[in-house]
TORDRENNU-756746 format. One line per 5 residues: number of its first residue (from 1); their letters; for each residue x, z negated, y negated of N, C-alpha, C, CB. Coordinates in Angstrom, 3 decimals, decimal comma. Each point is the difference from the previous one (the first is absolute). Glycine has a CB too. Layout:
BEGIN
NUM) a) X:Z:Y:X:Z:Y:X:Z:Y:X:Z:Y  ...
***
This chain:
BEGIN
1) mkkfn) -4,998:16,426:-15,393:-1,036:-0,161:-1,158:0,145:0,757:-1,132:-0,195:-2,038:0,643  -0,808:2,372:-1,197:-0,187:0,674:-1,233:-0,855:-1,045:-0,971:0,079:2,503:1,246  0,991:-2,396:-2,681:-0,909:-1,043:-0,908:-1,218:0,358:-0,326:1,747:-0,672:-0,945  -2,383:-0,709:0,384:-1,124:0,175:-0,059:-0,035:0,606:-1,633:-0,731:-1,902:2,089  -0,337:2,775:-2,516:-0,072:0,446:-1,375:-1,435:-0,748:-0,459:1,451:2,536:0,332
6) trsfv) -1,538:-2,043:-1,883:-1,166:-0,853:-0,322:-1,136:0,549:0,733:0,827:-0,620:-2,251  -1,151:1,437:2,611:-1,290:0,554:0,693:-0,060:-0,923:1,247:0,134:2,652:-0,814  0,938:-2,936:1,842:-0,199:-0,874:0,884:-0,438:-1,347:-0,504:1,513:1,296:1,212  -0,515:-2,108:-2,402:-0,144:-1,197:-0,560:-1,844:-0,319:0,012:2,646:0,413:-1,596  -2,869:0,839:0,580:-1,458:0,006:-0,281:-1,324:-0,052:1,044:1,208:1,187:-1,720
11) aigml) -0,828:-0,335:2,912:-0,601:-0,075:1,500:0,179:-1,514:0,559:0,681:2,643:0,528  0,452:-2,925:-0,158:0,634:-1,185:0,591:-1,042:-1,186:-1,042:3,094:1,179:0,784  -3,134:-1,528:-1,965:-0,528:-0,433:-1,082:-1,614:0,006:0,464:2,073:0,905:-1,738  -2,738:0,370:1,814:-1,624:-0,140:0,399:-0,130:-0,315:1,206:-0,749:1,517:-1,345  1,470:-1,466:2,358:-0,174:-0,252:1,298:0,267:-1,546:0,084:0,645:2,450:0,803
16) sslsf) 0,144:-2,929:-1,484:-0,087:-1,382:-0,229:-1,161:-0,713:-0,341:1,919:0,451:-0,503  -2,488:0,139:-0,617:-1,242:-0,334:-0,766:-1,156:0,170:1,337:0,892:1,033:-2,843  -0,965:-0,087:3,115:-1,150:0,456:1,184:0,477:-1,642:1,029:0,018:3,809:0,061  1,078:-3,399:0,213:0,123:-1,158:1,456:-0,407:-1,419:-0,622:2,322:1,228:1,410  -2,399:-1,866:-2,588:-0,045:-0,920:-0,381:-1,701:-0,378:-0,109:2,570:0,435:-0,950
21) vlmli) -3,239:0,380:0,635:-1,659:0,403:-0,418:-0,221:-0,182:1,718:-0,242:2,223:-2,656  0,641:-1,513:3,396:-0,478:-0,176:1,510:0,367:-1,125:0,703:0,082:2,151:0,125  1,145:-3,010:-0,588:0,298:-1,392:0,701:-0,996:-0,764:-0,818:2,680:0,122:0,717  -3,571:0,369:-1,497:-1,123:-1,098:-0,665:-1,161:-0,309:0,674:0,600:0,743:-1,957  -0,568:0,668:2,980:-1,374:0,338:0,641:0,455:-0,629:1,681:-0,915:2,678:-1,810
26) kfpip) 0,407:-3,822:2,022:0,811:-0,526:1,404:-1,521:-0,311:0,658:2,858:-1,376:-0,829  -2,408:1,026:2,104:-1,208:-0,735:0,765:0,576:-0,443:1,312:-1,939:1,448:-1,028  1,329:-2,505:1,428:0,486:-0,893:1,278:-0,709:1,148:1,260:-0,141:-3,160:-1,260  0,791:2,637:2,570:-0,473:0,511:1,152:0,077:-1,228:0,919:0,710:2,488:-0,444  -2,629:-2,371:0,919:-0,278:-0,842:0,709:0,774:-0,105:1,348:-1,968:0,222:-1,277
31) pfpay) 2,458:-0,637:1,831:0,247:-1,756:0,131:1,071:-0,517:-0,703:-0,751:-0,018:2,179  1,638:0,764:-2,759:1,278:-0,582:-0,453:-0,248:-0,685:-1,303:1,369:1,760:1,155  -0,413:-2,706:-1,341:-0,243:-0,946:-1,476:-0,087:0,856:-1,270:1,433:-1,961:0,948  -2,521:1,018:-1,428:-0,145:0,827:-1,465:0,903:0,304:-0,856:-1,626:-0,843:0,024  2,923:0,036:-0,043:0,793:0,237:-0,672:1,265:1,226:0,140:-0,999:-2,313:-0,205
36) ltvdf) 0,378:3,088:1,474:0,581:1,105:0,624:-0,760:1,506:-0,643:0,538:-1,750:2,344  -0,371:2,313:-3,168:-0,734:1,183:-0,386:0,753:1,536:0,059:-1,191:-1,839:-1,487  0,210:2,403:1,521:0,434:1,432:-0,084:-0,105:0,717:-1,332:-0,667:0,051:2,272  1,413:0,746:-2,582:-0,244:0,921:-1,131:0,870:1,194:0,281:-0,541:-1,850:-1,711  0,255:3,013:0,830:0,582:1,191:0,411:1,086:0,148:-1,162:-2,185:1,102:1,319
41) sdipa) 2,959:-1,988:-1,809:1,178:0,095:-0,910:1,514:0,418:0,443:-1,418:-1,698:-0,997  1,191:2,043:2,190:0,867:0,561:0,885:0,403:1,461:-0,055:-0,900:-1,697:1,192  -0,604:2,226:-1,428:-0,104:1,680:-0,263:0,727:0,132:-0,969:-2,108:0,581:0,625  2,295:-0,487:-1,747:0,699:0,735:-1,242:1,119:0,093:0,246:-1,154:-0,637:-1,526  1,790:-0,825:2,274:1,482:0,475:0,476:0,292:0,722:1,062:0,486:-1,678:-0,825
46) liaal) -1,249:1,976:1,505:0,245:1,017:1,159:0,137:1,481:-0,464:-1,347:-1,546:1,502  0,600:1,452:-2,757:-0,244:1,374:-0,128:1,044:-0,405:-1,110:-2,667:1,169:0,858  3,260:-1,748:-1,343:1,508:0,006:-0,979:1,074:0,324:0,922:-0,611:-1,919:-1,695  0,544:1,525:2,945:1,391:0,024:1,009:-0,213:1,451:0,423:0,271:-2,689:1,099  -1,577:2,999:-1,148:0,170:1,665:0,803:0,352:1,204:-1,384:-2,354:-0,607:2,365
51) mfgpl) 1,688:-0,446:-3,598:0,487:1,094:-1,130:1,551:0,204:-0,648:-2,392:-0,532:-0,574  2,866:-0,857:0,542:1,047:-0,256:-0,883:1,036:-0,613:0,963:-1,461:-0,321:-2,205  1,405:-0,482:3,659:0,957:-0,595:0,528:-0,289:-1,394:-0,023:1,426:1,734:-0,542  -0,541:-2,307:1,445:-0,272:-1,608:0,296:0,280:-0,799:-1,220:0,696:0,173:2,437  0,061:0,378:-3,554:0,202:-0,941:-1,093:-1,494:-0,118:-0,617:2,681:0,672:-0,504
56) aailv) -3,472:0,286:0,353:-0,922:-0,108:-0,502:-0,737:-0,572:0,217:0,430:1,151:-0,359  -0,912:-1,253:2,047:-1,065:-0,744:0,129:0,402:-1,521:-0,025:-1,098:1,936:1,230  2,438:-2,426:-1,268:0,171:-1,236:-0,279:-0,377:-0,491:-1,171:1,441:0,233:1,326  -1,217:0,750:-1,970:-0,329:-0,554:-1,591:-1,221:0,066:-0,420:1,891:0,636:-0,664  -2,703:0,250:1,668:-1,775:-0,213:-0,331:0,027:-1,429:0,331:-1,366:2,418:0,785
61) elikn) 1,834:-2,702:0,735:-0,426:-1,086:0,401:0,603:-1,129:-0,890:-0,345:1,042:2,260  1,450:-0,838:-2,660:0,658:-1,659:-1,231:-0,841:0,253:-1,194:3,004:-0,271:0,424  -3,730:1,162:-0,822:-0,488:0,120:-1,697:-1,587:-0,373:0,032:1,802:2,222:-0,796  -1,970:-1,655:2,272:-1,824:-0,654:0,412:0,469:-1,402:0,188:-1,493:2,101:1,614  2,124:-2,624:-0,952:0,079:-1,669:-0,379:0,552:-0,925:-0,959:-0,077:0,400:1,757
66) iidyl) 0,619:0,549:-2,278:0,248:-0,860:-1,748:-1,050:-0,008:-0,703:2,102:0,695:-0,436  -3,056:0,399:0,680:-1,244:0,193:-0,955:-0,770:-0,917:0,516:0,028:2,325:-0,586  -0,430:-2,538:1,762:-0,747:-1,091:0,692:0,088:-1,247:-0,539:0,285:1,103:1,822  1,391:-1,602:-1,610:-0,026:-1,520:-0,215:-0,094:0,399:-1,278:1,312:-1,485:1,758  -0,927:2,042:-2,976:-0,356:-0,415:-1,695:-1,383:0,377:-0,047:2,313:0,540:-1,304
71) mvgse) -2,895:0,109:2,083:-1,535:0,090:-0,451:-0,871:-1,362:0,459:0,137:2,788:0,300  0,084:-2,432:1,361:-0,556:-1,272:0,862:0,282:-1,389:-0,164:0,071:1,505:1,402  1,218:-1,292:-1,423:0,863:-1,311:0,494:-0,252:-0,703:1,702:-0,220:-0,591:-2,888  0,677:-0,506:3,031:0,049:-0,087:1,596:-0,429:-1,802:-0,183:2,374:2,332:1,114  -2,884:-2,480:0,272:-0,790:-1,529:0,155:1,562:-1,112:0,369:-3,083:1,156:1,424
76) agipi) 4,245:-0,546:-1,266:0,893:-0,719:0,080:0,840:-0,397:-0,947:-0,371:0,735:1,650  0,279:0,529:-2,704:0,571:-0,322:-1,593:1,428:0,466:0,388:-1,516:-2,356:-1,078  1,932:2,822:1,778:0,927:1,481:0,703:-0,066:0,793:0,671:0,883:-0,771:-0,149  -0,339:2,077:-0,338:-0,784:0,959:1,049:0,194:0,305:1,298:-0,204:0,787:-1,651  -0,208:-1,916:2,727:0,449:0,284:1,083:-1,017:0,904:0,602:1,351:-2,032:0,093
81) gnfan) -2,616:2,269:-0,073:-0,704:0,799:0,170:0,344:1,226:-0,396:-1,235:-1,564:0,043  1,657:1,856:-1,180:0,384:1,525:-0,386:1,396:0,258:0,644:-1,302:0,010:-2,393  2,146:-1,054:2,293:1,292:0,626:1,113:-0,387:0,452:1,152:1,458:-1,459:-0,660  -2,295:0,609:1,520:-0,231:0,414:1,310:-0,790:1,340:-0,258:0,000:-2,467:1,152  -0,803:2,443:-2,109:-1,093:1,554:0,259:1,053:1,115:-0,098:-2,502:-0,738:-1,366
86) fiagv) 3,628:0,394:0,239:1,100:1,123:-0,256:1,059:0,373:1,244:-0,136:-0,891:-2,516  0,235:-0,036:3,105:1,005:0,156:1,345:-0,825:0,566:1,105:1,499:-2,077:-0,531  -2,638:1,409:0,765:-1,380:1,231:0,957:0,315:1,226:-0,450:-2,275:-1,376:0,024  1,931:1,737:-1,523:-0,270:1,502:0,055:1,150:0,598:0,147:-1,816:-0,009:-1,298  2,971:-0,627:0,771:1,517:0,842:0,330:0,087:0,026:1,634:1,526:-0,990:-2,350
91) mfvlp) -1,730:-0,022:3,013:0,155:-0,276:1,718:-1,038:1,188:0,465:0,423:-3,067:0,201  -1,491:3,468:-0,918:-1,056:0,980:0,614:0,677:1,588:-0,422:-2,451:-1,907:-0,364  2,311:2,025:-0,965:0,542:1,417:-0,333:1,506:0,390:0,144:-1,818:-0,134:-1,529  2,720:-0,804:1,314:1,187:0,951:0,353:0,213:0,085:1,615:1,223:-0,664:-2,346  -1,383:-0,046:3,326:-0,065:0,859:1,090:-0,629:1,153:0,426:0,413:-1,671:0,233
96) tyyvf) -1,799:1,906:-0,644:-0,874:0,658:-0,499:0,783:1,206:0,062:-1,330:-1,680:-1,293  1,795:1,834:0,008:0,909:1,006:-0,680:0,848:0,583:0,589:-0,214:-0,976:-1,482  0,877:-0,277:2,256:1,464:0,906:0,311:-0,442:0,617:1,594:2,242:-1,875:-1,520  -3,206:0,858:1,937:-0,443:0,832:1,851:-0,653:1,404:-0,399:-0,954:-2,498:1,620  0,435:2,545:-2,743:-0,727:1,219:-0,454:0,794:1,142:-0,270:-1,526:-1,392:-0,891
101) kklkm) 2,594:1,189:0,711:1,307:0,697:-0,898:0,436:0,610:1,561:1,024:-1,961:-2,627  -0,905:1,103:3,258:0,680:0,593:1,922:-1,132:0,675:0,718:1,623:-2,257:0,644  -2,821:1,598:-1,052:-0,971:1,308:1,046:-0,581:1,021:-0,973:-1,020:-1,735:1,959  1,148:2,885:-1,482:-0,377:0,977:-0,899:-0,955:0,605:1,200:2,258:0,387:-1,950  -3,512:-0,955:2,189:-0,913:0,395:0,781:-1,377:-0,217:-0,379:1,615:-0,268:1,459
106) kwgla) -2,471:1,105:-0,502:-1,413:-0,263:-0,598:-0,758:-1,671:-0,585:-0,127:2,208:1,821  0,619:-2,862:-0,777:-0,326:-1,440:-0,304:0,886:-0,786:-0,019:-1,675:0,231:0,750  2,615:0,000:-1,396:1,205:-0,554:-0,606:-0,405:-0,961:-1,239:1,368:2,179:0,759  -1,737:-1,907:-1,502:-0,884:-0,867:-0,767:-0,808:-1,123:0,469:0,004:1,842:-0,989  -1,100:-2,144:1,619:-0,812:-0,649:1,066:1,256:-0,681:0,740:-2,251:1,811:0,263
111) islif) 3,297:-1,546:0,400:0,842:-0,862:0,672:0,732:-0,732:-0,343:-0,191:1,094:0,918  1,007:-0,610:-2,419:0,808:-0,524:-0,663:-1,252:-1,228:-0,918:2,194:2,509:0,078  -3,049:-2,578:-0,409:-0,999:-0,970:-0,861:-0,231:-0,919:1,114:-1,302:1,630:-1,801  0,918:-0,878:3,256:-0,047:-1,388:1,056:1,374:-0,440:0,085:-1,942:0,736:1,591  3,288:-0,364:-1,296:0,823:-0,932:-0,026:0,507:-0,862:-1,150:0,300:1,343:1,620
116) gtifm) -0,642:-0,609:-3,010:0,133:-1,135:-1,042:-0,815:-1,120:0,058:0,612:1,572:-1,307  -2,047:-1,551:1,844:-0,693:-1,148:0,284:0,343:-0,999:0,635:-1,182:1,200:-0,185  1,645:-0,782:1,711:0,850:-0,880:1,033:1,033:-0,475:-0,732:-0,448:1,217:2,009  1,736:-0,383:-2,711:0,921:-0,800:-0,461:-0,580:-0,740:-1,083:1,722:1,423:0,739  -2,546:-1,556:-1,666:-0,361:-0,997:-0,868:-0,780:-1,353:0,384:0,090:1,994:-1,253
121) avfms) -0,797:-1,313:2,017:-0,866:-1,296:0,833:1,137:-1,091:0,608:-2,173:1,803:0,945  3,031:-1,398:-0,064:1,081:-0,873:0,578:0,765:-0,314:-0,970:0,035:0,857:2,013  0,620:-0,319:-3,198:0,653:-0,570:-0,639:-0,889:-1,407:-0,733:1,461:2,453:-0,066  -2,393:-1,708:-0,528:-0,525:-1,163:-1,285:-0,268:-1,141:1,132:-1,507:1,645:-2,305  1,161:-1,437:3,677:-0,433:-1,155:0,794:1,087:-1,077:-0,231:-1,266:1,448:1,812
126) vlnyv) 2,713:-0,895:-1,394:0,972:-0,569:0,205:0,377:-0,700:-1,690:0,616:1,758:2,450  -0,844:-0,884:-3,384:0,309:-0,354:-1,347:-1,034:-1,549:-0,466:0,648:3,081:-0,539  -2,028:-2,955:1,066:-1,009:-1,220:-0,174:0,570:-1,141:0,926:-2,226:1,551:-0,450  2,645:-1,565:1,318:0,259:-0,694:1,039:1,619:-0,656:-0,703:-1,665:1,702:2,230  2,414:-1,173:-2,841:0,697:-0,614:-0,510:0,164:-0,446:-1,338:0,488:0,833:1,648
131) ailpa) -1,053:0,467:-2,399:-0,106:-0,870:-1,818:-1,355:-0,445:-0,546:1,834:1,592:-0,851  -2,668:-0,239:1,305:-1,090:-0,326:-1,118:-1,208:-0,496:0,373:0,848:1,604:-1,125  -0,664:-2,001:1,978:-1,448:-1,402:0,448:1,123:-1,308:-0,189:-2,057:1,352:2,567  2,927:-1,492:-2,229:0,626:-1,376:-0,562:0,445:-0,057:-1,642:0,966:-0,241:2,546  -0,935:1,446:-2,976:-0,232:-0,438:-1,286:-1,170:-0,260:-0,683:1,650:0,937:0,059
136) ytlll) -2,869:-0,196:0,561:-1,406:0,119:-0,863:-0,339:-2,056:0,258:-1,292:3,618:0,821  1,758:-3,872:0,812:-0,510:-1,381:0,363:0,748:-0,702:-1,055:-0,443:0,142:2,643  1,701:-0,032:-3,273:0,569:-1,159:-0,661:-0,669:0,545:-1,605:2,647:-0,708:1,826  -2,566:1,861:-2,392:-0,672:0,037:-1,258:-1,429:-0,122:-0,168:1,727:1,190:-0,378  -2,501:-1,284:1,392:-1,139:-0,054:-0,086:-0,706:-1,236:0,289:0,369:2,101:0,305
141) gwdpm) 0,508:-2,915:0,424:-0,589:-1,687:0,593:-0,785:0,518:1,158:-0,442:-1,630:-2,396  0,714:2,570:3,360:-0,749:0,233:0,994:0,481:-1,057:1,017:-0,417:2,484:-0,606  -0,465:-3,033:1,723:0,789:-0,619:1,275:0,978:0,308:0,149:-1,342:-0,168:0,989  2,119:-0,008:-0,524:1,523:0,168:0,599:-0,412:0,295:1,804:1,572:-2,103:-2,136  -1,061:3,342:2,245:-0,454:0,880:1,469:1,442:-0,427:0,983:-1,610:2,652:-1,306
146) stsdl) 1,048:-2,975:2,462:1,547:-0,379:0,798:0,093:1,927:0,339:-0,235:-3,447:1,690  1,424:3,274:-0,952:0,646:1,121:0,303:-0,972:0,813:0,820:2,257:-1,097:-0,150  -3,091:0,831:1,258:-0,756:0,634:0,905:-1,537:0,316:-0,959:1,417:-1,359:2,420  -1,659:0,212:-3,077:-1,015:0,793:-1,091:0,056:1,345:-0,782:-0,169:-2,119:-0,236  1,115:1,580:-0,410:0,894:1,234:-0,604:-0,201:1,094:0,871:1,830:-1,368:-0,970
151) rqlvv) -0,832:1,435:2,123:0,058:0,964:1,214:-1,475:0,955:0,041:1,654:-1,969:1,488  -2,549:0,560:-1,169:-1,200:0,891:0,764:-0,727:0,704:-1,446:-0,625:-1,912:2,548  0,689:1,141:-3,836:-0,808:0,956:-1,136:0,557:1,330:0,217:-0,316:-1,772:-1,916  1,914:2,163:1,956:0,742:1,102:-0,296:-0,740:0,717:1,059:2,367:-0,809:-1,014  -2,083:0,310:2,147:-0,356:1,034:0,870:-1,807:0,439:0,610:2,726:-0,879:0,552
156) aailp) -3,717:0,079:-1,352:-1,344:-0,057:0,527:-0,638:0,787:-1,782:0,037:-2,836:2,406  0,659:2,932:-3,298:-0,198:0,003:-1,231:0,774:1,268:-0,864:-0,399:-2,607:0,484  1,399:2,069:-1,148:0,861:0,796:-0,471:0,296:1,655:0,402:0,674:-2,382:-0,194  -0,081:2,178:1,842:0,245:1,059:0,943:-1,218:0,954:0,111:1,561:-1,554:1,253  -2,322:0,899:-0,588:-1,490:1,307:0,030:-0,473:0,489:-1,439:-1,223:-1,270:2,171
161) fnlvk) 1,163:-0,029:-2,932:-0,549:0,532:-1,286:1,020:1,182:-1,004:-1,309:-2,604:0,123  2,513:2,404:0,435:0,684:1,541:-0,521:-0,083:0,997:0,475:1,245:-0,824:-0,557  -1,520:0,444:2,076:-0,153:1,452:0,464:-0,703:0,956:-0,452:0,355:-0,878:1,470  -1,613:0,074:-1,478:-1,526:0,111:-0,439:0,031:0,756:-1,217:-0,801:-2,192:0,951  1,237:1,359:-1,947:0,441:0,724:-1,445:0,800:1,238:-0,146:0,000:-2,132:-0,615
166) glivt) 1,102:2,286:1,057:0,306:1,117:0,726:-0,350:1,138:0,331:0,448:-1,326:0,334  -1,286:1,469:0,630:-0,634:0,719:0,148:-1,433:0,456:-0,155:1,742:-0,474:0,755  -2,109:-0,536:-1,570:-1,128:0,473:-1,170:0,617:1,099:-1,176:-1,166:-2,617:0,255  2,288:2,265:-0,978:0,826:0,694:-0,961:0,539:1,151:0,931:0,661:-2,129:-1,645  -0,704:2,288:2,702:0,581:1,186:0,820:-1,089:0,774:-0,049:1,604:-1,023:1,555
171) vifll) -2,771:0,791:-1,119:-1,067:0,875:-0,157:-0,068:0,591:-1,253:-1,087:-1,185:1,508  0,747:-0,038:-2,466:-0,642:0,865:-1,187:1,366:0,907:-1,052:-2,374:-2,245:-0,082  3,526:1,750:0,524:1,328:1,016:-0,430:-0,150:1,350:0,527:1,637:-1,873:0,077  -1,866:1,487:1,225:-0,183:1,617:0,823:-1,067:0,842:-0,659:0,516:-0,960:2,397  -1,356:0,600:-2,886:-1,649:0,471:-0,289:0,732:0,594:-1,127:-2,275:-1,854:0,802
176) iysrm) 2,567:1,154:-1,777:0,656:0,280:-1,515:1,238:0,949:0,238:-0,659:-2,489:-1,067  1,521:2,296:1,602:1,011:1,043:0,502:-0,398:1,227:0,159:0,925:-1,509:1,005  -1,737:1,671:0,003:-1,144:1,456:0,235:-0,453:0,590:-0,868:-0,770:-0,722:1,463  0,543:0,058:-2,851:-0,591:0,590:-0,994:1,050:0,301:-1,155:-2,176:-1,135:0,751  2,967:0,414:-0,856:1,427:0,264:-0,894:1,115:0,667:0,667:-0,457:-2,013:-1,152
181) rhwid) 0,568:2,315:2,674:1,173:0,381:0,543:0,634:1,140:-1,479:-1,000:-0,327:3,225  0,284:1,482:-3,222:0,234:0,820:-0,438:0,686:0,156:-1,504:-1,603:0,254:1,761  1,110:-1,036:-2,473:0,493:-0,824:-1,125:1,273:-0,949:-0,001:-2,302:0,160:-0,299  1,979:-0,922:0,963:1,524:-0,769:0,363:1,127:0,863:0,240:-1,161:-1,741:1,109  1,042:2,807:-0,343:1,288:0,983:0,115:-0,038:0,891:-1,041:0,134:-0,035:2,358
186) kqvay) -0,747:0,419:-2,909:0,383:0,549:-1,611:0,556:-1,005:-0,886:-1,866:1,537:0,048  1,597:-2,645:-0,126:0,920:-0,971:-0,723:1,175:-0,390:0,792:-1,900:-0,870:-1,175  1,928:0,783:1,903:1,675:0,033:1,224:0,535:1,360:-0,658:-0,856:-1,053:3,025  0,612:2,537:-2,613:0,323:1,075:-0,320:0,481:-0,102:-1,617:-1,589:0,983:1,989  0,534:-1,200:-3,009:0,625:-0,053:-1,266:1,057:-1,416:-0,461:-2,303:1,541:-0,492
191) rni) 2,377:-2,136:1,422:1,121:-1,058:-0,335:1,353:0,380:0,626:-1,760:-1,859:-0,071  1,330:2,723:0,766:1,524:0,278:1,041:0,395:1,486:-0,796:-0,772:-1,185:3,074  0,247:2,130:-4,257:0,516:0,955:-0,372:1,228:-0,590:-1,252:-2,423:1,562:0,858
***
Protein backbone atom coordinates (compact mmCIF):
# COMPACT_ATOMS: atom_id res chain seq x y z
CA UNK A 1 0.00 0.00 0.00
CA UNK A 2 1.35 3.39 -0.95
CA UNK A 3 1.59 6.14 1.62
CA UNK A 4 -0.65 9.17 1.42
CA UNK A 5 0.89 12.38 0.15
CA UNK A 6 -0.31 15.91 0.87
CA UNK A 7 -2.62 15.83 -2.14
CA UNK A 8 -4.24 12.64 -0.85
CA UNK A 9 -4.78 14.11 2.61
CA UNK A 10 -6.36 17.23 1.11
CA UNK A 11 -8.69 15.09 -1.02
CA UNK A 12 -9.61 12.93 1.99
CA UNK A 13 -10.34 16.08 4.00
CA UNK A 14 -12.53 17.47 1.24
CA UNK A 15 -14.39 14.17 0.85
CA UNK A 16 -14.87 14.02 4.64
CA UNK A 17 -16.33 17.54 4.65
CA UNK A 18 -18.66 16.68 1.78
CA UNK A 19 -19.65 13.50 3.60
CA UNK A 20 -20.50 15.51 6.73
CA UNK A 21 -22.68 17.92 4.73
CA UNK A 22 -24.46 14.98 3.06
CA UNK A 23 -24.98 13.47 6.52
CA UNK A 24 -26.98 16.53 7.52
CA UNK A 25 -29.41 16.00 4.64
CA UNK A 26 -31.39 12.98 5.76
CA UNK A 27 -34.91 11.72 5.45
CA UNK A 28 -36.99 8.84 6.86
CA UNK A 29 -38.61 6.17 4.71
CA UNK A 30 -42.17 5.22 5.63
CA UNK A 31 -43.14 2.70 7.06
CA UNK A 32 -39.88 2.42 9.03
CA UNK A 33 -39.47 4.18 12.40
CA UNK A 34 -38.69 7.90 12.02
CA UNK A 35 -35.31 7.58 13.78
CA UNK A 36 -34.05 5.44 10.88
CA UNK A 37 -33.02 7.93 8.21
CA UNK A 38 -31.34 7.73 4.82
CA UNK A 39 -28.45 9.99 3.90
CA UNK A 40 -25.87 9.86 1.14
CA UNK A 41 -22.78 10.40 3.28
CA UNK A 42 -21.26 7.05 2.30
CA UNK A 43 -20.86 8.15 -1.33
CA UNK A 44 -17.71 10.26 -0.67
CA UNK A 45 -16.26 7.33 1.28
CA UNK A 46 -16.85 5.06 -1.72
CA UNK A 47 -15.09 7.59 -3.94
CA UNK A 48 -12.19 7.75 -1.44
CA UNK A 49 -11.95 3.95 -1.46
CA UNK A 50 -11.80 3.79 -5.25
CA UNK A 51 -9.26 6.62 -5.48
CA UNK A 52 -7.00 5.99 -2.49
CA UNK A 53 -7.88 2.60 -1.05
CA UNK A 54 -9.68 1.22 2.00
CA UNK A 55 -7.80 3.25 4.63
CA UNK A 56 -8.95 6.49 2.99
CA UNK A 57 -12.57 5.31 3.13
CA UNK A 58 -12.22 4.50 6.83
CA UNK A 59 -10.73 7.97 7.43
CA UNK A 60 -13.61 9.66 5.59
CA UNK A 61 -16.15 7.71 7.65
CA UNK A 62 -14.29 8.48 10.89
CA UNK A 63 -13.77 12.21 10.24
CA UNK A 64 -17.38 12.64 9.09
CA UNK A 65 -18.69 11.15 12.33
CA UNK A 66 -16.28 13.08 14.55
CA UNK A 67 -17.33 16.36 12.91
CA UNK A 68 -21.00 15.40 13.20
CA UNK A 69 -20.65 14.59 16.89
CA UNK A 70 -18.79 17.84 17.60
CA UNK A 71 -21.18 20.01 15.56
CA UNK A 72 -24.54 18.32 16.10
CA UNK A 73 -24.05 16.27 19.26
CA UNK A 74 -25.93 13.20 20.36
CA UNK A 75 -29.23 12.76 22.13
CA UNK A 76 -27.67 10.07 24.31
CA UNK A 77 -24.74 12.29 25.33
CA UNK A 78 -22.23 9.83 23.97
CA UNK A 79 -21.83 9.14 20.26
CA UNK A 80 -23.76 5.87 19.98
CA UNK A 81 -25.44 6.96 16.74
CA UNK A 82 -22.14 8.17 15.32
CA UNK A 83 -20.48 4.91 16.28
CA UNK A 84 -23.29 2.98 14.57
CA UNK A 85 -23.02 5.22 11.49
CA UNK A 86 -19.24 4.72 11.36
CA UNK A 87 -19.50 0.93 11.65
CA UNK A 88 -22.33 0.80 9.08
CA UNK A 89 -20.34 2.93 6.63
CA UNK A 90 -17.20 0.83 7.02
CA UNK A 91 -19.21 -2.40 6.73
CA UNK A 92 -20.74 -1.08 3.49
CA UNK A 93 -17.67 0.47 1.86
CA UNK A 94 -14.96 -2.11 2.63
CA UNK A 95 -16.76 -5.21 1.30
CA UNK A 96 -17.77 -3.17 -1.75
CA UNK A 97 -14.15 -2.14 -2.32
CA UNK A 98 -12.68 -5.63 -1.93
CA UNK A 99 -15.30 -7.39 -4.06
CA UNK A 100 -14.93 -4.70 -6.76
CA UNK A 101 -11.15 -5.24 -6.82
CA UNK A 102 -11.76 -8.97 -7.45
CA UNK A 103 -14.51 -8.52 -10.06
CA UNK A 104 -13.08 -6.80 -13.08
CA UNK A 105 -16.16 -7.08 -15.26
CA UNK A 106 -18.81 -4.77 -16.66
CA UNK A 107 -21.26 -5.18 -13.78
CA UNK A 108 -18.56 -5.64 -11.12
CA UNK A 109 -19.29 -2.38 -9.31
CA UNK A 110 -23.05 -3.02 -9.16
CA UNK A 111 -22.49 -6.55 -7.85
CA UNK A 112 -19.97 -5.36 -5.28
CA UNK A 113 -22.32 -2.59 -4.07
CA UNK A 114 -25.15 -5.12 -3.65
CA UNK A 115 -22.78 -7.42 -1.76
CA UNK A 116 -21.71 -4.49 0.45
CA UNK A 117 -25.36 -3.65 1.11
CA UNK A 118 -26.22 -7.20 2.19
CA UNK A 119 -23.08 -7.50 4.32
CA UNK A 120 -23.77 -4.17 6.06
CA UNK A 121 -27.45 -4.94 6.63
CA UNK A 122 -26.78 -8.32 8.23
CA UNK A 123 -23.84 -7.09 10.31
CA UNK A 124 -25.74 -4.02 11.55
CA UNK A 125 -28.76 -6.17 12.44
CA UNK A 126 -26.61 -8.31 14.70
CA UNK A 127 -24.84 -5.26 16.17
CA UNK A 128 -28.16 -3.49 16.82
CA UNK A 129 -29.52 -6.58 18.55
CA UNK A 130 -26.44 -7.13 20.70
CA UNK A 131 -25.22 -3.61 21.52
CA UNK A 132 -26.74 -0.51 19.90
CA UNK A 133 -30.42 -0.87 20.82
CA UNK A 134 -29.65 -2.02 24.39
CA UNK A 135 -27.32 1.01 24.77
CA UNK A 136 -30.04 3.39 23.57
CA UNK A 137 -32.55 1.73 25.90
CA UNK A 138 -30.22 2.20 28.85
CA UNK A 139 -29.00 5.74 28.12
CA UNK A 140 -32.23 7.31 26.83
CA UNK A 141 -34.51 5.70 29.37
CA UNK A 142 -36.58 3.81 26.82
CA UNK A 143 -38.82 1.08 28.15
CA UNK A 144 -36.79 -2.12 28.33
CA UNK A 145 -37.55 -4.52 25.48
CA UNK A 146 -37.85 -8.24 25.85
CA UNK A 147 -35.57 -10.40 23.76
CA UNK A 148 -38.44 -11.30 21.42
CA UNK A 149 -39.46 -7.61 21.01
CA UNK A 150 -35.86 -6.68 20.28
CA UNK A 151 -35.54 -9.49 17.75
CA UNK A 152 -38.82 -8.46 16.10
CA UNK A 153 -37.65 -4.83 15.82
CA UNK A 154 -34.38 -5.89 14.24
CA UNK A 155 -36.02 -8.31 11.77
CA UNK A 156 -39.02 -6.12 10.89
CA UNK A 157 -37.34 -2.69 10.81
CA UNK A 158 -33.53 -2.56 11.08
CA UNK A 159 -32.66 -5.28 8.54
CA UNK A 160 -35.10 -4.23 5.79
CA UNK A 161 -34.33 -0.55 6.36
CA UNK A 162 -30.58 -1.11 5.91
CA UNK A 163 -31.25 -3.13 2.76
CA UNK A 164 -33.43 -0.35 1.32
CA UNK A 165 -30.95 2.34 2.35
CA UNK A 166 -28.06 0.41 0.80
CA UNK A 167 -29.96 -0.07 -2.46
CA UNK A 168 -30.84 3.65 -2.63
CA UNK A 169 -27.18 4.60 -2.06
CA UNK A 170 -26.15 1.97 -4.62
CA UNK A 171 -28.37 3.43 -7.34
CA UNK A 172 -27.27 7.02 -6.62
CA UNK A 173 -23.59 6.02 -6.51
CA UNK A 174 -23.82 4.13 -9.81
CA UNK A 175 -25.33 7.21 -11.44
CA UNK A 176 -22.58 9.44 -10.03
CA UNK A 177 -19.84 6.94 -10.88
CA UNK A 178 -20.99 6.71 -14.49
CA UNK A 179 -20.21 10.46 -14.77
CA UNK A 180 -17.02 10.44 -12.68
CA UNK A 181 -15.45 7.15 -13.76
CA UNK A 182 -12.84 8.61 -16.11
CA UNK A 183 -11.86 11.31 -13.60
CA UNK A 184 -11.50 8.72 -10.80
CA UNK A 185 -9.43 6.47 -13.09
CA UNK A 186 -7.14 9.43 -13.89
CA UNK A 187 -6.68 10.16 -10.19
CA UNK A 188 -5.80 6.53 -9.51
CA UNK A 189 -3.34 6.51 -12.43
CA UNK A 190 -1.78 9.77 -11.21
CA UNK A 191 -1.43 8.38 -7.70
CA UNK A 192 0.29 5.23 -8.99
CA UNK A 193 2.98 7.14 -10.88
